[in-house]
Every structure is written in C-alpha cells, then in structure tokens.
N, C-alpha and C positions, 0 to 999 in steps of 0.2 A: 344480812347486809352488812354490818362490823365485821361478822366473823369471815365473809366474803372476803372483803377488804384486807383485813389480817391476815387470811389464808395467801393471797398475791403477795402479800410484802413479805412474807415470811420465804416464797419460793425465789423471790428477788435475790440471785447472787452477785458476788463481784465477778467482774471478766477474769477467765482464765487465762494464765499466760499462753497456752497455743491459741487463743482468742483475740489477740492483742495484736493491732495494725502497726508491724515495724517501724513504718516509715515513720507514724506520728512520734511514736518514741525518740526516733533518730531528731526530730525537728525538737521536740522537746530538749533534749540533751545539749542540742545546738542554742538554743534560747538560754538556759541554764547559763552556758559559756558567754553568750553575749552581754547578759544580764550583769555578770561579776565583772565583765570589762569597764562597764560604765559606771557600776555602783564603787568600784573601786575606790574612784575619787571623793564618794560623800561618807565611806568608811573613815577615811583618811582627814577629811577636812570641812568645814562648816556648809552647811544645808545652804546659807545666806548665798554664798557664793553663785549660786547657780543662776541667781538675777542683779547681780554685781559687777562690775569690771576686777581684777585682781592681777597684782604684779608679782603674784608667788613665783611662779615659773616661768622665767624669764631666758631661760636656757634654750640653743636652737634646736635641741632633741626633744625638748618638753614641749615646746611649742608643736614641732611637727607631729608629736606622737598626740597631743591635744586635739590639734586638726584631724587628725585619722581616727580619732574615737569619735567627734563631732558626724566625721561624714560618714563612717561606715556602721557605726554602733548606737549611738544616742538616740532613742527612739525608735530605734528599729527593733530590738530584742523583746521590751516589755508591749511593744503591738505585736510582735510573734507569738508570745507567751498567750497573750491577752485573744489573740486569732484560734489559738488551740484550746484555750477557755472553751469559748462558744462553739468549737464544731466537737469538744468532749460532749456538751450537753445535748447537742444534736445526736450523738453518735447513740448515747445512751437511751434518751428519749425514742428512736427508732427501736434499739433493741427493746425497750420495755414494750413497745406497741406490738412488736411481731411476736411478744410472748403473752401475751396478754396482761399484761402487770399493768399495777396502779404506779405512776412515774412519782406526780409529785411530791406525795408524802417523803419517799426517799429520797430525792433530790431537795427537798427543804431540809430536810436533817440535812443531808450532806453538807449544805450550805451554812448550818447553824453548827457545825463540829469545824467546819474552816474557819469561820469567823472568831470563834474561842483560841483557836491555835493560833491566826492571826493576831490575836488581842495579848497573848502572851508572848509573841515574838517581838511585837511594838511597843511593850512596856518594859519590857524586862530584857529583850537583848538589843534592839536596833530599832532608831525612828524611821528608817525607811521602809517598813513593810507595806508589800502591795495586797496581801490576803485578807486584809479587812475590806480593803476597797472591791477586791473581787467578790467576796462574799456579799456586801452590799450591792452591787451594780447584777450580780448575779440572782439577786429576787427580780429587778428590774428586769432582766433577760427573760425571764420566764413568762411576762406579758407576751413577748414577742414569738412564744414558741409555735403558735399556728398560724402567724403572719404568711402572707403570700410571699415566694422568694424575690419578685422585683419590687416590696413593701421593703423588704429588709436592705438591699442595697441601695434604693432610695434614701431611707434612713440613715444609713452608713456613711453614703457621700454626702448628706447635709453638716451631718456631724463632726467630719473631717475638716467641713469648710468654715466650721463657726469660728475656732480661734483666731482664724485669719481674717475673718470678717470683722471679727471684735476690737483685733488689734488696729485693722485698717481703719475703724472707725473713731480708737481713742486716738491714734495719727491725725484723722483729718481736723479733729477737734481741737487738738494741742498746736499743731500749725496754726489756725485761724485764730486761736488765742494769742499765740507767739504775735500776729500782726498787731496788737495793742499794746504799746513799749510797756507799760505798766505792768498789764499782766503777763507777759513775756519775762518780766523780772521775777515777779511774784511767784511763777511756775517754776522757772531754774532754781530758785531759791529754796520750793517744798521739795525738790530732786536733789539739791545738795545736801538738804536736812535729813532727809530720806535714805543717801547714800551713807551718810554718818552713822545714823543708826544701825544699819545693818552693818557697820564696819564694828561698832561697837558689839552688836550680837556675836558675831564671829571670833571676836578678841574673847568675847565669854566663853564661848562653845571651845575655841584652844584650850584654856586655862581648867575648863570643866573636864574635857577628855583626856588632857593629855597630864594632869598634875594632880585631878579631884580622887575623891573615893568615890564606893556605892552609891552615897545619897547623894553625893554633888553631880555624877555622871546620871542617875537616875532622875533627878530634875531639870538636867540639862535635855536628857531624851524627851523629856514631856514636853517643853518647849519647843525643840523642834518636830516634835509629833503634831503639835499644834500647827506650827508653819507648814508641814506637809499636810494636812489635811485642810487647811487654807486655800491652798495649791490644785485640790482635787477637783473643783470647779474647770480650771483650763483645763485636767488631764482627763476628765471623766469622757469627754467628746469622743478624744481619741482613743482612750480604752473601749469603750462601750460600742463604737465604730466596729471596731476588729473583733468583739466578742459578736455582731451581728453578720460580719462577713466569714467568721466561722463556721455562725449557724445555718448560714445558707450554704455553704461546701459541703457541710455534714449531711443537712437535708439532701443534697445532691448525690449523696453517697459518693464523691470521688473519691475518697481515699479508699473506700471499700472495692471500688471499681476502677483501679487505675489506669490499664489499658483502655476502656472504653473512652477516658478523658485524655487522651494524651494530646491532642489539638489543643484543648484549653488549658491545658499545663504548659506546652509551647509558648503559646500567646501569651499567658500569665508571665513568663520568664523573660522574652522580650521587651511587652512592654515595661514590665518592672524595673528590668536594668534600664532601659532608657529614661523612665521618668525618675526613676530612683537616682540615678547618678546625677541629671539634671538639678533634680529639687534638692538633692543635700551638697551639691556643690554651692547653690544660693545659699542653702540655710549655713553651711560651714564659715563662707566668706562675712557673708552679712553679719553672724554670730559673733564672728572675730572683732566688729569693729561697732558692734550696737551694744546698750543695755538693755536687757530684757525688761528690766522694771521700769522702761520711762518707753511708751507707747509712739516712737518716732517711726519716721518712714523708713528708716533702715531696719528696725524691728519689725515693721511690719514684713518688710521682702523676707528677713528671717524667717518670722513664723510662717509665711507664706509657703515658704523652701521645704519647711518643717511638718507643714500640714498634709502634703500629699509626697513629698520626698520619702519620708521615713515609713508610711506604709507599703508605697511602692517597691521600696528596696526590701521590704521585710517580706512581701510578696515574690519578688525574685529570691530570695535565699531561698524561702518554701519550697519555690519550684525549681529552683538547680539540685537541692536535695532530695526532693522528690523524683526528678529525673534518673539522678546519680542512683536511688534506693531500688528502682526497678532492673537495673542489672547485680546480677548474683555475686560479681566480683566486688563492685563497689558496696553493697550491701555490707559484706563481712568486712570492709574497711571501715564501714561506718558503723559497726557494733560497739565501738567503746561509748560512742554517743547516746546510744541505743539504750546501755546499761546506767548511763547517769541518767537520761529521760525516764525510763522504766522509775526510778525513786525520786523523780521531778523535785517534791514538796519536802522530802527530809534533805536533798542537795541544796536545796534553796535555803534552807536554814542553816547548814552545817556552814556555808560560807559566811551567813553573818555572824556564826558563832567563831570562826577562826579569825576573821579580819576584827572583829573587837578584841579578841583577846590580843593581835597583833597590836593594834594602834591604841587601844584604850589603857588607860594608868594600872587599873588592875589585871593588865597581859603585859605586853613588852612595853607600850607608854610611845610607842612610835606616832603618834599621831600629829600630822601637820610636815612629817618629815620625806613622804613617800612622795616624788612628782610623778607627772603621767608615764615618762619612758618606762622607771621602773616599776611602776603599777602595771603595765601591763606585763613585764618580767614575772613579778608574785603571781598575778591572773593565772596564768600558764601554769606555772608551778601548783597552784592548790586545786587548778582545775583537772591537771595532769593525776594530782593525787586523787582527786574525787573519780577518776576512771579506773584506776588502781582499787579502790574501796568497793566501786558499784559493781566490778566484776567478780571481785572478790564475793562479795554480799551474794548477788544475783546466783552464784553457785549453791548456797547456803539454803536461802530465804526467798519467798513468795513475793513478800511486798518491804519496802524500806520501813524503818520504825516507825516513822508518822504515818506513811500508807495503811500501815497494819491498824495504828489507833484510828486514823481516819475512817476505814472502814466497817473495825468494831463497832464503834461507835453510830456509825451509819445505820449499818444491817441489824444493830440491837444485837449481836451476839460477837462473842470471841471468835476471830478468824485462826483456820491453821497458817502456821506462819513457817515452818520449814518445807523447805523445795523438794517435791517428791511425794 
C-alpha cells in the first residue's frame, strides 16, 4: 500500500505552462498590483495608524488619494488574492482526482513550505506578511474540500457578517454603558489612554525604522508582527470566506469552462458593481470620521460597509477582468498582468524587499516621508518594473525563483527551471 501511495505522489507533476489558465494569472497579477497599493502605507508608516486617527497627511491631494485607496483598494485585493487561493486548491484537487493521484500529502507539503517561506518573510523582511496566515488557514480549508457547494456559500456569508455583527454588539454595549454618567467618563478615559499608548507605539516604530540599525528594526518588526497576528481574529473571517468562495468557483469549473458560465459572470459583474460601490462609499465615508479601535455606531457602519463592499467589489474586479480576457484582443493587452501573476509569490516578496530598502534606515531611509498620493506614484513605478522583469523572466524560465523552490520542495525533487 505504501509503495502505491509513493508511486502516485511521484507521478504528480507541476502544471505545465500550456496547461495554465491565463485568466487566473491575469487576476493574480492584478491582485499583486492592488496589494501593493494598500501595503505602501504600511511599508512607510506605523501599523498602529490603522486603528487610530492621524493628522499625518492633511493636504487635499493626499486626503483624496487616501479616500480613493479606501474606496477602491483597501480590503479588495487581499480578498481577491484569498479567492484565488481557494480557487487554486479546487483546481489542483480536481486535477489530482482526474489523474487518480493522492492529493492530500502533496497539498500539505505545499502548505508547510509556504508557511516556512512566510516565516522568513515575516521575521526577516516585513511584518505585514500574509503567507503564514494563508498556510495556516489552508489547513483549515482542507476540512471543507468535500462539502456541498451550498454549504460553502452559507459558511462564506456567515463569516463575512461576523465582523459587522461583533462591532455592532460592541457599539450597542458601549452606548448602553455611556448612558450611565460615571461609566461613560470611565469609558472615554480608557479610550483616551489607549490612543496615547498607540501614539507612543507609533513614535517608537518611526524611530526604529527611520533611525535604527538591523537589530532595532528586527526588534520593532517582532512587535509589529505580534500586533498584526492579534488582528488576525478579525481578518480571518474575511480571508477564509473568500477561500470558500474560491473553492466553490473552482469546484464548479467556472474558469475551465468560461463560455458556459457567461451568464453567471455577467450577473456577478453587475451585482458586484452595485453592492461594491454602495458598500465602499459607506465604508470610505464612515472610516474617515470614525476610530476603528472604538466600537461606536460609526465604526459599526464602517465595518458593515467593509464587510459586504470589499468582497463585492473584489468579485466585480474578477468578473470584469474575466469578461475582458475572453476577448483575444484584451487578453493580449492584459498579458503583462498575466506575467506578474504567473510569478505571484516571487513578485509579492520582491515588493517587500524593494519597499523596505526604500523606507528603512538600512536602505534609503524614507520612512514616514511618503504620503498617499506620492505612494500611488511609487506603486505604479514599482509595479511597472515588476512587469518588465516578469516578462523578461518568463521568456527564459518556467518558474519564478520562489515558485521554483516551492515546487521543488513540494514535489521533493528538483524542478527544471529553464524554459523550453
């Protein structure tokens, strides 16, 4: 029996270039671009600013740029990347089943390698890593691999609602508490103290990244990493919901049979557009005047808009690019995105390397000096460089450097790197 299992694992091969679904690579490339748009602020400023108000960028251009980022990007591209992660699991699982291969040992090794790569990224490069959470949540996703399609959607909807429900509950309890004068004063004092603590943490972060050496930056990175992982309880629901939706779409073979599912893609396009615009207008406006760390009525409204607006606009983006990619002319125009998406993990990590070298003191030391508007310009410049590098690389090599390592360790044998 063991020999049979080993034999089926040996025969399990990476997807060949001609077997790839180019539309999915286009979506991955687009997600990598959007992730950089959002991450730029957190490469350049303290992570604690995400839950406290700041007057860093008060200029009109920067305020407009920040509003556009919140409306069109924040929470949309991490959900798109999460959707594609679940989709990838489904495609690989179906491919293994069709070939009579043993899927679970292969995929578990794949997640373990991803976890190790994520740890290296998180501890040595940047605290905002998403690969470690993806690897951990990936093991949980395996528990859903054989669930009915309806079950996947129900779970996804429930998970998307949880943050808004929790914030609403917190806001209700807070308002009830404020009805008692003494309790209200105590609550306000606690939030004022919390805000002061976050300001001190932010100042410490600024000093470490803009003036510190490797050891100081490493110590600060550990503190920021701890803060990020504490917030995973909130983000888990959103990420895992999109994992489940991706798994659902993959099991329905929608991307393998696009012409057959044009009506579904069209409906997703329009519903995603309507719900996405309305939800994100609510989120962006409420977020401008709320403090995320305080569960007030306004923060509840902001969270509710984010809860359904982010995934809705994400699915609109996916449907729009999918419809465009079904045209041969547009597929050629979108080929640069596909090149980046084919090496998605390498490009994601490259963004961290480039940006930390730009902003941290062991590089150019511009930490805290680039506002949202300039950050958008820098994002376009970095991503344009990634397009050029990816198109050059794709003509010569089958995998990105990290993808090659990932596959070689997953399949337990050295993969051919040179194209052709």
